[in-house]
GUDO-219458 format. One line per field, with one value per residue (C-alpha): x, y, z; residue in one letter; residue number from 1. Coordinates in nm, 2 decimals, decimal comma. Layout:
N
x = (X_...) .
y = (Y_...) .
z = (Z_...) .
resn = (A_...) .
resi = (NUM_...) .
This chain:
309
x = (1,35_1,52_1,27_1,33_1,19_1,10_1,08_1,23_1,03_0,78_0,64_0,87_1,15_1,01_0,87_1,20_1,44_1,21_1,26_1,65_1,70_1,50_1,77_1,60_1,81_1,65_1,72_1,58_1,58_1,57_1,69_1,82_1,93_1,79_2,00_2,26_2,23_2,16_2,45_2,66_2,56_2,22_1,88_1,77_1,44_1,34_1,02_0,89_0,92_1,29_1,55_1,68_1,95_2,01_2,32_2,48_2,51_2,17_2,06_2,05_1,95_1,70_1,49_1,72_2,00_1,78_1,88_1,64_1,39_1,12_0,95_0,87_0,72_0,60_0,63_0,62_0,36_0,04_0,18_0,53_0,35_0,32_0,67_0,78_0,57_0,74_1,06_0,99_0,81_1,17_1,40_1,62_1,36_1,14_0,76_0,84_0,56_0,48_0,30_0,19_0,17_0,02_-0,25_-0,57_-0,75_-0,60_-0,28_-0,27_-0,50_-0,20_0,04_-0,15_-0,10_0,23_0,30_0,15_-0,17_-0,04_0,19_-0,01_-0,09_-0,33_-0,19_-0,24_-0,06_-0,16_0,10_0,22_0,56_0,75_1,08_1,22_1,50_1,76_1,88_1,60_1,25_1,01_0,77_0,46_0,29_0,25_0,08_0,26_0,03_0,00_-0,27_-0,17_-0,37_-0,31_-0,57_-0,45_-0,33_0,03_0,07_0,01_0,36_0,52_0,16_0,31_0,65_0,59_0,36_0,66_0,91_0,69_0,63_1,01_1,03_0,81_0,56_0,19_0,05_-0,24_-0,35_-0,68_-0,88_-1,06_-0,81_-0,98_-1,27_-0,99_-0,87_-1,17_-1,25_-0,91_-1,00_-1,32_-1,10_-0,84_-1,01_-1,22_-0,92_-0,75_-1,04_-1,14_-0,82_-0,66_-0,98_-1,02_-0,61_-0,63_-0,63_-0,94_-0,97_-1,10_-1,26_-1,49_-1,60_-1,77_-2,09_-2,08_-1,75_-1,85_-2,12_-1,89_-1,61_-1,95_-2,07_-1,74_-1,70_-2,08_-2,00_-1,67_-1,88_-2,19_-1,85_-1,75_-2,08_-2,10_-1,77_-1,88_-1,75_-2,00_-1,93_-2,28_-2,44_-2,33_-2,02_-1,99_-2,14_-1,90_-1,61_-1,71_-1,71_-1,40_-1,25_-1,39_-1,16_-0,81_-0,61_-0,70_-0,38_-0,38_-0,37_-0,30_0,01_-0,20_-0,26_0,11_0,20_-0,03_0,13_0,46_0,38_0,44_0,26_-0,05_-0,17_-0,54_-0,60_-0,64_-0,82_-1,10_-0,99_-1,01_-1,37_-1,48_-1,34_-1,47_-1,79_-1,86_-1,81_-2,01_-2,28_-2,27_-2,30_-2,02_-2,11_-1,83_-1,54_-1,57_-1,60_-1,25_-1,13_-1,20_-1,08_-0,75_-0,70_-0,45_-0,22_-0,22_0,20_0,27_0,19_0,19_0,41_0,30_0,01) .
y = (-1,45_-1,42_-1,18_-0,99_-0,64_-0,55_-0,14_0,07_0,37_0,47_0,13_-0,10_0,10_0,16_-0,20_-0,33_-0,15_-0,22_-0,61_-0,54_-0,37_-0,64_-0,88_-1,07_-1,10_-0,83_-0,75_-0,45_-0,44_-0,04_0,19_0,50_0,80_0,64_0,29_0,48_0,67_0,41_0,16_0,48_0,47_0,27_0,39_0,63_0,58_0,92_0,82_1,00_0,62_0,59_0,67_0,40_0,33_-0,05_-0,16_-0,05_-0,38_-0,49_-0,34_-0,46_-0,35_-0,60_-0,91_-1,11_-1,04_-1,16_-1,48_-1,76_-1,60_-1,70_-1,41_-1,18_-0,84_-0,65_-0,23_-0,12_0,08_-0,08_0,00_-0,20_-0,50_-0,71_-0,66_-0,78_-1,02_-1,17_-1,11_-1,29_-1,61_-1,68_-1,52_-1,72_-1,68_-1,97_-2,03_-1,85_-1,67_-1,32_-1,06_-0,73_-0,45_-0,23_0,00_-0,13_-0,50_-0,55_-0,64_-1,00_-1,08_-0,96_-1,09_-1,49_-1,46_-1,50_-1,69_-2,01_-1,92_-2,10_-1,85_-1,57_-1,38_-1,14_-0,81_-0,46_-0,15_0,15_0,41_0,76_0,72_0,83_0,90_1,24_1,27_0,94_0,76_0,89_0,79_0,97_0,84_1,08_1,02_0,67_0,47_0,19_-0,11_-0,40_-0,65_-1,02_-1,34_-1,67_-1,81_-2,18_-2,41_-2,38_-2,05_-2,04_-2,09_-1,80_-1,60_-1,68_-1,60_-1,30_-1,19_-1,26_-1,10_-0,76_-0,77_-0,83_-0,56_-0,34_-0,28_-0,28_-0,61_-0,90_-1,15_-1,23_-1,54_-1,30_-1,07_-1,04_-0,84_-0,64_-0,55_-0,39_-0,24_-0,03_0,00_0,16_0,43_0,47_0,53_0,77_1,03_0,98_1,10_1,33_1,50_1,45_1,60_1,94_1,93_1,99_1,78_1,61_1,86_2,07_1,76_1,70_2,12_2,19_2,02_1,94_1,80_1,60_1,45_1,36_1,16_0,99_0,87_0,78_0,53_0,43_0,32_0,09_-0,07_-0,20_-0,28_-0,48_-0,63_-0,72_-0,87_-1,11_-0,94_-0,87_-0,51_-0,35_-0,10_0,16_0,10_0,42_0,59_0,48_0,57_0,92_0,96_0,76_1,03_1,29_1,22_1,22_1,51_1,81_1,81_1,48_1,37_1,08_0,95_1,02_1,37_1,40_1,28_1,53_1,83_1,68_1,64_1,23_0,93_0,84_0,53_0,62_0,37_0,13_0,39_0,51_0,47_0,06_0,08_0,26_-0,01_-0,32_-0,13_-0,15_-0,52_-0,58_-0,39_-0,14_0,23_0,42_0,80_0,98_0,74_0,79_1,14_1,16_0,96_1,16_1,44_1,33_1,16_1,41_1,34_0,96_0,95_1,27_1,66_1,72_1,91_2,28_2,21) .
z = (0,88_0,59_0,42_0,08_0,05_-0,29_-0,26_0,00_0,00_0,30_0,36_0,27_0,44_0,75_0,77_0,63_0,86_1,17_1,11_1,03_1,35_1,53_1,40_1,11_0,81_0,56_0,21_0,02_-0,36_-0,49_-0,76_-0,86_-0,65_-0,33_-0,42_-0,44_-0,13_0,07_-0,06_0,10_0,42_0,47_0,48_0,76_0,91_1,05_1,30_1,63_1,75_1,75_1,42_1,28_1,01_0,79_0,67_0,34_0,24_0,34_-0,06_-0,41_-0,75_-0,91_-0,80_-0,94_-0,72_-0,42_-0,22_-0,10_0,14_0,39_0,31_0,05_0,15_-0,19_-0,16_-0,53_-0,66_-0,83_-1,17_-1,09_-0,97_-1,31_-1,38_-1,03_-0,97_-1,33_-1,16_-0,87_-1,13_-1,23_-0,91_-0,66_-0,42_-0,61_-0,46_-0,13_0,02_-0,08_0,14_-0,07_0,16_-0,16_-0,19_-0,33_-0,45_-0,73_-0,63_-0,56_-0,85_-1,05_-0,81_-0,90_-1,28_-1,21_-0,88_-0,74_-0,60_-0,21_-0,23_-0,23_0,14_0,19_0,41_0,48_0,63_0,80_0,81_0,68_0,55_0,23_0,08_0,24_0,05_-0,13_0,15_0,43_0,48_0,71_0,92_1,03_1,35_1,54_1,35_1,20_1,16_0,95_0,93_0,75_0,71_0,53_0,25_0,25_0,55_0,42_0,51_0,90_0,97_0,83_0,93_1,27_1,22_1,08_1,35_1,61_1,38_1,38_1,76_1,84_1,57_1,80_1,49_1,54_1,37_1,40_1,19_1,06_0,93_0,69_0,58_0,23_0,42_0,55_0,22_0,09_0,45_0,35_0,03_0,08_0,32_0,09_-0,25_-0,04_0,09_-0,25_-0,48_-0,24_-0,17_-0,49_-0,69_-0,44_-0,43_-0,02_0,27_0,46_0,73_0,41_0,23_0,53_0,64_0,33_0,31_-0,10_-0,10_0,24_0,07_-0,22_0,05_0,15_-0,23_-0,36_-0,04_-0,06_-0,44_-0,37_-0,06_-0,28_-0,54_-0,25_-0,17_-0,57_-0,55_-0,28_0,03_0,27_0,40_0,54_0,44_0,72_0,67_0,43_0,71_0,96_0,76_0,71_1,10_1,13_0,88_1,16_1,38_1,13_1,21_0,94_0,75_0,69_0,30_0,01_-0,11_-0,47_-0,37_-0,28_-0,60_-0,80_-0,63_-0,70_-1,06_-1,04_-1,16_-0,98_-0,86_-1,00_-1,28_-0,94_-0,68_-0,84_-1,22_-1,06_-0,89_-1,23_-1,42_-1,19_-1,16_-1,51_-1,53_-1,24_-1,35_-1,03_-1,06_-0,96_-1,15_-0,86_-0,94_-1,27_-1,27_-1,07_-1,25_-1,55_-1,40_-1,29_-1,59_-1,74_-1,47_-1,43_-1,62_-1,41_-1,45_-1,85_-2,02_-2,02_-1,77) .
resn = (M_R_I_A_V_V_G_A_G_G_V_G_G_Y_F_G_A_R_L_A_A_A_G_H_E_V_T_F_V_A_R_G_R_H_L_E_A_V_R_R_S_G_L_L_V_R_S_P_L_G_D_V_R_T_S_P_D_A_F_V_D_S_V_A_R_L_G_A_A_D_L_V_V_V_A_V_K_L_W_D_T_E_D_V_A_G_Q_L_A_S_S_N_V_G_T_A_P_V_L_S_L_Q_N_G_V_H_K_D_T_V_L_R_R_H_L_P_D_T_S_V_L_G_G_V_C_F_I_S_A_F_I_E_E_P_G_V_V_R_H_N_G_A_L_Q_K_M_V_F_G_A_R_H_A_S_Q_E_T_V_V_G_D_L_L_A_A_C_R_E_A_G_I_D_A_E_T_S_A_G_I_D_R_V_I_W_E_K_F_V_F_L_V_G_L_S_A_T_T_A_A_V_R_R_P_I_G_V_V_R_S_H_D_R_S_R_A_L_L_R_E_I_M_E_E_T_V_A_L_A_Q_A_S_G_V_P_L_D_D_T_F_A_E_R_Q_L_A_F_C_D_T_L_P_A_D_M_T_S_S_M_H_N_D_L_E_N_G_N_R_L_E_L_P_W_L_S_G_G_V_A_D_L_A_D_R_L_G_V_P_A_P_R_N_R_T_V_A_D_I_L_A_P_Y_V_L_G_T_P_A_G_A) .
resi = (1_2_3_4_5_6_7_8_9_10_11_12_13_14_15_16_17_18_19_20_21_22_23_24_25_26_27_28_29_30_31_32_33_34_35_36_37_38_39_40_41_42_43_44_45_46_47_48_49_50_51_52_53_54_55_56_57_58_59_60_61_62_63_64_65_66_67_68_69_70_71_72_73_74_75_76_77_78_79_80_81_82_83_84_85_86_87_88_89_90_91_92_93_94_95_96_97_98_99_100_101_102_103_104_105_106_107_108_109_110_111_112_113_114_115_116_117_118_119_120_121_122_123_124_125_126_127_128_129_130_131_132_133_134_135_136_137_138_139_140_141_142_143_144_145_146_147_148_149_150_151_152_153_154_155_156_157_158_159_160_161_162_163_164_165_166_167_168_169_170_171_172_173_174_175_176_177_178_179_180_181_182_183_184_185_186_187_188_189_190_191_192_193_194_195_196_197_198_199_200_201_202_203_204_205_206_207_208_209_210_211_212_213_214_215_216_217_218_219_220_221_222_223_224_225_226_227_228_229_230_231_232_233_234_235_236_237_238_239_240_241_242_243_244_245_246_247_248_249_250_251_252_253_254_255_256_257_258_259_260_261_262_263_264_265_266_267_268_269_270_271_272_273_274_275_276_277_278_279_280_281_282_283_284_285_286_287_288_289_290_291_292_293_294_295_296_297_298_299_300_301_302_303_304_305_306_307_308_309) .
């Protein structure tokens, strides 16, 4: 396959590098010091499943420099989605199928404002990976999974092709006929993990071990389940409790990318996580006081640690 990966960080860098190592023609869009490093020596992915390195020639500095593609994978931070979608709409990739592996439930709505509805696939990924230093992506643990699916019959072929490509690359992948439900299921967990680890400023082991922070985690997820139901996604009333039980199986030192960004003084995806839950809940008339409180507590840090903090 000819695959364009917009964003060469933890998610795009890892999955793109695996697909390139399997022989697929992968072109990455990167920027800044990361771009400078990968153009010198390629992207190195360090992983317990085996290290891989891409060719330095696989990188461009903008969407405008991409050639024709069979699939575009979007893996930028959520605040860049609008800009990337606009660039894709006027680029050489044209109406190629687009798969966002970003967090949250807002991403595809943004993409469809600029791209044909029939070109936007549904998908999520499950992985802990990040840029360790310019030119290097670090994959933690063995989890590296993609779930994706077609929303239109015209997308079935590319979904099948991508599944075959992932299996050739050693990526744990599956397709789903109910991909929008899968996206919301991940969102419930992601909002809970991100909100609590960032607000408590500690990993999940600390959050789940104290009665009050554990209750906060459960209630944040319950609010998100109620929002899914109000949005027409049939999650059952016990889903948050089952996700809480899943949190008990996670490594005690596991945290969230939002917590890491907060600790490092970086911009936060808060407006699309707890902030996004609270805003959509207001529009739909669904109570979400726990998510609103977290959004308010972390609001000063949305654009990064403020000067003097």
